[in-house]
VOGU-3710 file (C-alpha; in Angstrom, 3 decimals, decimal comma):
1> melpllrfas> -13,903/17,722/1,891  -12,063/20,859/2,967  -10,292/23,449/0,878  -6,582/23,591/1,704  -6,125/26,084/4,548  -9,869/26,766/4,644  -9,672/27,219/8,390  -7,621/30,352/8,074  -9,106/33,787/7,836  -9,441/34,424/4,143
11> cfalitllac> -9,925/31,925/1,364  -10,283/34,480/-1,386  -6,682/34,413/-2,517  -6,549/30,639/-2,311  -9,735/30,115/-4,285  -8,580/32,584/-6,905  -5,259/30,795/-7,244  -6,613/27,278/-7,276  -9,595/28,000/-9,483  -7,241/29,312/-12,123
21> gptapeevvd> -4,695/26,628/-11,355  -1,011/26,535/-12,231  0,193/25,562/-15,638  -1,226/22,151/-16,417  1,169/19,242/-16,868  2,625/18,973/-20,343  0,773/15,706/-20,833  -2,811/15,575/-19,607  -4,250/12,082/-19,295  -7,986/11,499/-19,150
31> agssevseat> -8,741/9,473/-16,014  -11,124/7,400/-18,089  -8,642/6,625/-20,816  -8,219/2,971/-21,670  -4,562/3,655/-22,428  -3,090/3,121/-18,982  0,390/2,344/-20,217  3,322/0,924/-18,336  4,931/4,363/-18,375  1,883/5,812/-16,647
41> yqephrpqih> 2,336/3,606/-13,613  6,125/3,356/-13,463  6,988/6,941/-12,530  9,084/7,559/-9,407  7,029/7,053/-6,227  4,042/5,653/-8,152  2,098/3,228/-5,920  1,761/-0,326/-7,208  -0,830/-1,744/-4,774  -2,809/1,442/-4,128
51> fsppanwmnd> -5,345/3,232/-6,286  -4,141/6,449/-7,906  -5,459/8,306/-10,977  -3,468/8,080/-14,210  -2,680/11,783/-13,893  -3,484/15,014/-12,079  -4,955/15,830/-8,686  -7,009/13,551/-6,409  -8,118/13,824/-2,788  -11,118/12,452/-0,824
61> pngmvyhdge> -12,729/9,146/-1,812  -16,439/9,729/-2,511  -19,638/7,887/-3,302  -18,385/4,378/-2,619  -21,174/1,917/-3,343  -21,444/-1,733/-4,329  -23,926/-2,444/-7,118  -24,453/-5,256/-9,601  -21,146/-6,963/-8,871  -19,032/-3,803/-8,929
71> yhlfyqyypd> -17,398/-1,684/-6,253  -17,734/1,938/-7,338  -15,062/4,385/-6,229  -15,550/8,085/-6,892  -13,016/10,646/-5,757  -12,339/14,372/-5,625  -10,545/15,086/-8,874  -9,132/18,069/-10,761  -8,411/16,933/-14,320  -6,467/20,057/-15,359
81> stvwgpmhwg> -3,587/20,149/-12,889  -1,656/18,317/-10,182  -2,770/20,762/-7,477  -6,214/21,273/-6,008  -8,679/23,118/-8,238  -12,380/23,115/-9,196  -13,586/19,750/-7,973  -15,074/16,978/-10,128  -15,939/13,400/-9,241  -13,461/10,987/-10,798
91> havstdlvhw> -14,684/7,413/-11,151  -13,334/3,861/-11,137  -14,853/0,413/-10,649  -13,567/-2,940/-9,457  -14,941/-6,434/-9,093  -12,456/-7,388/-6,364  -11,418/-4,173/-4,511  -7,900/-4,657/-5,857  -7,800/-4,147/-9,632  -9,455/-0,957/-10,863
101> ehlpvalypd> -10,874/0,158/-14,203  -10,712/3,902/-14,777  -13,960/5,426/-16,076  -14,667/8,939/-17,385  -15,364/11,769/-14,957  -18,801/11,207/-13,434  -19,755/14,704/-12,229  -18,536/18,073/-13,480  -18,875/21,513/-11,850  -21,865/23,526/-13,064
111> slgyifsgsa> -23,608/26,840/-12,405  -24,319/25,794/-8,802  -20,641/25,238/-8,017  -17,838/22,743/-7,692  -18,674/19,123/-6,843  -17,364/18,490/-3,339  -17,454/15,244/-1,359  -20,479/13,054/-0,762  -21,868/9,540/-0,975  -23,912/7,240/-3,199
121> vvdndntsgl> -26,621/4,675/-2,515  -28,645/2,082/-4,372  -32,270/3,248/-4,131  -33,640/-0,298/-4,100  -37,285/0,691/-3,645  -37,033/3,689/-5,980  -38,086/5,994/-3,167  -36,738/8,913/-5,194  -38,818/8,075/-8,243  -35,677/8,506/-10,350
131> gqngeaplva> -35,418/4,865/-11,460  -36,535/3,607/-14,860  -38,043/0,366/-16,134  -38,417/-1,082/-12,674  -34,675/-0,885/-11,985  -33,170/0,632/-8,847  -31,222/3,809/-9,613  -27,877/4,760/-8,172  -28,230/8,121/-6,426  -25,247/10,311/-5,555
141> iytyhdpege> -25,587/12,918/-2,817  -22,884/15,582/-2,797  -21,974/19,099/-1,729  -22,075/22,000/-4,127  -19,437/24,638/-3,342  -20,189/28,004/-4,960  -16,897/29,928/-5,287  -18,687/33,115/-6,316  -20,775/33,016/-3,164  -17,664/32,465/-1,099
151> ragrddyqyq> -15,851/35,375/-2,725  -18,869/37,556/-2,019  -18,614/36,738/1,674  -21,884/34,806/1,872  -22,541/32,128/4,472  -24,677/29,868/2,272  -22,238/28,889/-0,475  -22,220/25,176/0,417  -25,399/23,132/-0,072  -26,375/19,611/-1,101
161> giaysndrgr> -27,406/18,251/-4,495  -28,126/14,841/-5,970  -27,523/13,079/-9,278  -28,722/9,694/-10,493  -27,763/6,926/-12,878  -29,848/4,218/-14,499  -27,013/2,497/-16,367  -24,798/1,060/-13,611  -23,141/4,382/-12,908  -21,775/4,981/-16,392
171> nwtkyegnpv> -23,774/8,157/-17,013  -25,189/10,595/-14,487  -28,027/13,116/-14,583  -28,163/15,926/-12,041  -31,553/16,407/-10,415  -33,297/19,391/-11,945  -34,511/20,578/-8,528  -31,035/20,948/-6,998  -30,132/21,890/-4,369  -32,194/19,385/-2,399
181> lpnntgirdf> -30,801/20,705/0,903  -30,207/24,472/0,787  -28,026/26,067/3,420  -30,093/28,234/5,722  -28,015/27,487/8,809  -25,631/30,445/8,738  -22,767/27,918/8,789  -20,257/28,159/5,966  -18,766/24,678/6,383  -21,862/22,669/5,483
191> rdpkvswnta> -20,756/19,659/3,524  -19,852/16,024/2,835  -23,225/14,231/3,113  -23,021/10,513/3,955  -26,406/8,865/3,393  -27,646/5,423/4,407  -30,990/3,699/4,847  -31,990/3,303/8,494  -34,369/0,369/8,794  -35,515/1,174/12,329
201> agqwvmalaa> -36,474/4,719/11,369  -37,830/3,678/7,970  -36,061/6,509/6,181  -32,810/7,710/4,671  -30,473/9,340/7,186  -27,829/11,878/6,203  -24,797/12,651/8,378  -23,527/16,099/7,378  -20,484/18,013/8,638  -21,395/21,486/9,886
211> kdrisfygsd> -18,244/23,243/11,089  -17,899/21,905/14,654  -20,664/19,286/14,705  -22,424/16,596/12,732  -25,990/17,403/11,696  -28,383/14,549/10,970  -31,185/14,854/8,420  -33,934/12,429/7,437  -35,777/11,843/4,160  -38,316/9,418/2,729
221> nlidwehlsd> -37,189/10,003/-0,852  -33,620/11,402/-0,973  -35,086/14,708/-2,158  -36,989/16,275/0,753  -34,874/16,523/3,898  -35,759/17,364/7,502  -33,280/18,242/10,253  -33,217/15,566/12,970  -30,486/16,440/15,464  -26,914/17,625/15,998
231> fgtdqgshag> -23,961/15,972/17,674  -20,491/16,839/18,845  -20,025/20,445/19,835  -18,837/19,312/23,277  -17,223/15,978/22,408  -14,111/14,968/20,506  -11,367/17,184/19,160  -12,234/20,569/17,632  -8,734/21,732/16,724  -9,942/22,053/13,120
241> vwecpdlfpl> -13,061/21,951/10,973  -15,132/18,749/11,089  -15,846/17,029/7,795  -16,419/13,742/5,921  -18,645/11,954/8,472  -19,862/8,368/8,254  -22,397/6,611/10,500  -22,843/2,839/10,566  -23,585/-0,060/12,916  -20,909/-2,600/13,825
251> pvtgangesk> -21,295/-5,801/15,821  -18,956/-6,075/18,805  -16,652/-8,955/17,979  -17,205/-11,917/20,259  -19,970/-10,190/22,257  -22,940/-12,465/21,481  -25,013/-10,161/19,333  -24,073/-6,818/20,891  -23,891/-4,019/18,325  -22,957/-0,340/18,460
261> yvlivsinpg> -23,015/2,575/16,062  -19,734/4,128/14,959  -19,535/7,755/13,818  -16,407/8,669/11,860  -15,430/12,366/11,678  -12,410/13,768/9,859  -10,764/16,936/11,119  -8,330/19,415/9,560  -6,050/20,370/11,211  -5,894/18,764/14,633
271> apnggsgtqy> -4,706/15,182/14,122  -2,502/13,749/16,894  0,637/13,815/14,739  -0,186/17,050/12,917  -2,330/18,170/9,997  -5,460/16,279/9,025  -6,754/13,051/10,566  -9,837/10,992/11,405  -11,446/10,510/14,816  -14,434/8,362/15,710
281> fvgefdgttf> -17,130/7,889/18,326  -18,872/4,727/19,548  -22,454/4,840/20,774  -26,124/4,450/19,869  -28,297/5,889/17,109  -32,075/5,688/17,508  -32,928/6,841/13,994  -32,824/10,480/15,044  -30,071/11,113/17,564  -26,526/9,819/18,074
291> tvdpsfaedv> -25,410/9,366/21,701  -21,898/8,397/22,760  -21,658/5,252/24,870  -20,978/6,250/28,501  -17,899/4,036/28,642  -16,499/5,770/25,553  -17,420/9,311/26,586  -14,464/9,769/28,929  -12,106/9,257/25,978  -13,646/12,103/23,967
301> tdeqgvwldy> -14,013/14,845/26,576  -11,801/17,895/27,124  -10,915/18,027/23,418  -9,591/14,470/23,388  -10,101/12,254/20,360  -9,892/8,560/19,567  -8,267/8,109/16,172  -8,903/5,622/13,407  -5,309/5,846/12,159  -2,430/7,530/13,963
311> grdnyagvtw> -0,281/8,013/10,874  -0,271/11,333/9,096  -1,560/9,990/5,807  -5,036/8,548/6,147  -7,723/11,210/5,836  -11,347/11,714/4,765  -12,003/7,987/4,609  -15,523/6,592/4,528  -17,123/3,201/3,902  -18,876/1,459/1,033
321> sgipeedgrr> -22,656/1,280/1,023  -24,652/-1,553/-0,511  -22,375/-4,400/0,627  -24,486/-7,595/0,417  -25,720/-9,026/3,713  -24,057/-12,349/2,977  -20,715/-10,511/2,899  -21,495/-8,338/5,910  -18,182/-6,499/6,084  -17,761/-2,776/6,726
331> lfigwmsnwa> -15,258/-1,734/4,046  -13,277/1,495/4,257  -10,800/3,450/2,164  -9,057/6,769/2,877  -7,031/9,455/1,137  -3,349/8,680/1,663  -2,074/12,204/2,188  -2,366/15,218/4,482  -3,575/18,758/3,790  -0,404/20,073/5,463
341> yanvvpterw> 1,633/19,167/2,349  -0,606/17,395/-0,184  -0,303/20,102/-2,841  3,495/20,054/-2,879  4,615/16,424/-2,541  7,248/15,563/-5,192  5,221/13,649/-7,757  5,031/15,145/-11,224  2,347/13,444/-13,285  -0,212/12,833/-10,535
351> rsaltvprql> -0,779/13,709/-6,901  -2,152/11,452/-4,222  -3,204/7,844/-3,772  -5,688/6,052/-1,552  -5,015/3,622/1,269  -5,615/-0,042/0,617  -9,245/-1,013/1,253  -9,700/-2,071/4,864  -12,243/-3,988/6,882  -13,374/-2,234/10,055
361> tlhqtpagyr> -14,431/-4,248/13,101  -15,415/-3,224/16,626  -13,814/-4,787/19,708  -13,896/-4,436/23,476  -10,264/-3,859/24,511  -8,415/-2,931/27,717  -8,879/0,683/26,585  -12,616/0,260/25,916  -14,458/0,023/22,599  -12,059/0,377/19,688
371> vfsqpvrele> -12,384/0,103/15,910  -9,796/-2,245/14,382  -8,547/-1,927/10,785  -7,308/-4,821/8,655  -6,426/-5,028/4,950  -9,247/-6,691/3,024  -8,721/-10,381/2,311  -8,895/-9,761/-1,444  -5,394/-8,276/-1,307  -3,989/-11,728/-0,563
381> qlrtdeftip> -4,290/-12,544/-4,276  -1,296/-10,256/-4,836  0,995/-12,454/-2,736  3,794/-14,379/-4,408  6,936/-16,146/-3,209  6,001/-16,610/0,441  8,880/-17,216/2,846  9,208/-17,731/6,584  11,603/-16,114/9,023  13,043/-18,431/11,698
391> egeesanrgl> 12,092/-17,953/15,312  14,673/-16,548/17,689  16,368/-13,465/19,111  18,857/-13,367/16,246  16,007/-13,241/13,716  14,896/-9,884/15,119  18,068/-8,450/13,548  18,497/-9,736/10,033  18,480/-8,599/6,456  15,581/-9,691/4,287
401> sdrfsvpana> 16,446/-8,147/0,923  17,519/-11,484/-0,568  14,312/-13,182/0,555  12,021/-11,008/-1,549  11,707/-11,490/-5,284  13,009/-9,075/-7,878  12,571/-6,289/-8,695  13,927/-5,025/-5,396  11,444/-2,153/-5,313  8,398/-4,429/-5,661
411> pkelelryal> 5,697/-4,008/-2,991  6,113/-6,197/0,067  4,068/-7,614/2,902  5,348/-8,743/6,308  3,546/-10,499/9,151  5,671/-10,488/12,303  4,934/-11,678/15,825  7,244/-10,861/18,740  7,487/-11,838/22,420  8,542/-9,212/24,962
421> spdskarfgv> 9,974/-9,832/28,382  8,180/-7,939/31,171  11,037/-5,473/31,648  11,960/-5,002/27,979  12,676/-1,462/26,800  13,558/-2,588/23,290  12,836/-0,709/20,106  12,266/-2,938/17,098  10,636/-3,151/13,699  11,403/-2,882/9,976
431> elangkgevy> 13,931/-0,675/8,206  13,931/0,300/4,517  17,042/1,759/2,880  18,624/2,571/-0,462  22,046/3,256/-1,959  21,738/6,971/-1,207  21,848/6,303/2,534  18,178/7,184/2,960  16,333/5,202/5,640  12,751/4,732/6,802
441> rigynaasgh> 11,846/2,916/10,019  8,552/1,718/11,453  7,993/-0,423/14,533  7,371/-0,512/18,279  9,048/1,125/21,281  8,483/-1,021/24,377  9,864/1,691/26,655  7,129/4,169/25,749  4,396/1,719/24,736  4,047/3,384/21,328
451> yfsdrnsagp> 4,260/2,288/17,733  6,300/4,713/15,663  7,104/5,820/12,145  10,312/7,680/11,325  10,606/9,253/7,869  13,032/12,001/8,877  15,845/10,362/6,881  13,685/8,834/4,152  14,533/11,438/1,516  14,659/15,213/1,015
461> atfsedfvgd> 11,677/17,044/2,495  12,469/20,523/1,201  9,024/20,665/-0,391  7,396/21,173/3,041  8,659/21,921/6,528  5,579/20,080/7,848  6,580/16,746/6,333  9,290/15,828/8,864  9,943/16,542/12,531  8,925/14,540/15,553
471> lelaprvmdg> 8,355/10,817/15,144  4,777/9,862/14,369  3,560/7,931/17,408  0,590/5,633/17,951  -0,365/4,336/21,399  -0,634/0,610/21,914  -4,271/-0,304/22,610  -3,759/-3,952/23,543  -1,699/-5,286/26,410  0,151/-8,554/26,845
481> aevslhllid> 3,604/-9,895/26,095  3,057/-10,491/22,378  3,275/-7,734/19,773  2,306/-8,249/16,141  3,230/-6,079/13,164  1,430/-6,502/9,837  3,008/-4,256/7,207  2,127/-3,382/3,621  5,024/-1,579/1,948  4,652/0,123/-1,413
491> rasaelfadg> 7,172/2,241/-3,289  6,365/5,370/-1,303  4,211/4,290/1,623  3,936/1,972/4,599  0,762/0,845/6,346  1,039/-0,769/9,773  -1,755/-2,844/11,280  -0,548/-3,735/14,765  -1,999/-6,214/17,254  -4,556/-7,557/14,823
501> gatalteiff> -5,491/-4,085/13,600  -6,009/-2,486/17,023  -3,552/0,255/16,043  -3,183/1,535/12,478  -0,457/3,855/11,248  -0,184/5,034/7,623  2,728/7,068/6,256  4,024/8,208/2,882  7,657/9,030/2,040  9,650/10,125/-1,005
511> ptedfnqirl> 13,180/8,711/-1,216  15,512/10,004/-3,916  15,545/6,496/-5,354  13,313/3,561/-4,483  14,111/1,670/-1,317  15,704/-1,624/-2,385  16,949/-2,902/0,972  14,866/-4,195/3,854  15,785/-5,631/7,237  14,439/-6,330/10,682
521> ftegdgvrll> 16,112/-4,357/13,458  16,165/-4,516/17,254  17,731/-2,061/19,684  17,793/-3,327/23,264  17,129/-6,627/24,988  14,110/-8,682/25,882  12,526/-9,155/22,467  12,298/-12,368/20,466  10,757/-13,039/17,058  8,157/-15,789/17,434
531> egkgytltsi> 6,988/-15,989/13,846  7,557/-14,159/10,600  6,255/-14,385/7,053  7,030/-12,316/4,006  5,536/-11,951/0,544  6,426/-10,134/-2,626  3,305/-8,452/-4,003  2,379/-8,030/-7,649  1,190/-4,752/-9,126  -2,545/-4,099/-9,346
541> wpqldr> -2,144/-2,379/-12,704  -2,472/-4,148/-16,082  0,743/-5,470/-17,593  2,783/-4,433/-14,578  2,394/-7,580/-12,513  5,431/-9,793/-12,735
//
């Protein structure tokens, strides 16, 4: 988790401003309040199928862990304002990854500092000794950020602490011996621990962002940590500070038991379409050292990166720990915003949402190993009023507004499959519009071989000059004559999963009034719709589903 503009020379003024915070909203809503009213989730731009706090500021997802039938979601939270400030861990739980129950703040700042990003695990064997009555504790591992140390110009103001819970995550106790990993590295950016149990090594392994690299640490008990190795100073993009790592194994789909390790690393700035973004590496981890696969290495040399999502609004995402073996999925969620403008987007009661939960899978593609992203299957329960779109060239240009159920601004899902002729230069996709003449487009450009998102006309962007400009582009990973577009459209966002999830592109937008018109468009020849399905989606929030 990075402070806004942390990369620039002096953070003193920023910390002073944000620690004090602007005037709080007139109405402050406790994130754990049971009174999540219809008004709370019907404000302009409020997501209906994405997690967002009832009020105030949110950024990185933290501490995601599955335990005792519940998916826990913690997140960077400032309960006193709608801009970044002293960080807490907000908390919510779900039994299905779709509908969320807000719980009270889990971790508050203390004398050691703000509570920055981190992870949580189920300590099944009570290696920490923090469990009670034979029950496995939940243990959270997080970064302390000491603003006083930063203002004093110290280099050791970020260090790692732990907290534990013995009541299913409802109450947390900070370890009295914190910090468990002091900062004696001389590196200021020393944060965002992601911890997992490594069976081969027989110990806990921590991936920790350290400015321009990922440092790995090992522990038998989650308390005493030993440095194992470093990775990355000469691989991947270093246009900004590295943060929010995650290390996990993934089987290669269809490869008869082959498995690789994936290392996710967020970076700010330096993303391919500007601002913050998330790159990844594919390779091996032997319990001590991560090594990039030789076939992947050529893609991450000379400051090149391979990106998990090419849109501008998927950052700091990590995966859930503790998923049962019988499920076996690698489940991911990200922050649906960008540090280039997150503090100033035009929402009044709250700021920021998260992406939909996604399943990550690893595939061998024409471009090499690539991580695919797909919406989790649990989201299908939101579908209502399914309809089909006839095959044919004429179907690639048709209005769909009358095919979706009312209200017109309800979330929508589209699954589209197109055939391209070998010489097609067509540009095609989905267009959203409203009565104000505002338009958003997302689709594929056969001439350039890129997916694109165009929010330049999707509403006023006077709040930030970084919000509009060049089209956001995503290279096509797969080849072949068929192109598929899977779209999830909420009131102020679009998520594209193209070619079965080989390319992901996530964007937010802020029209003056909700988009209430939708159509397929095609510019150019040589494209034919092979198959199309659409669904109206219900809200994930109580009493707001139709």
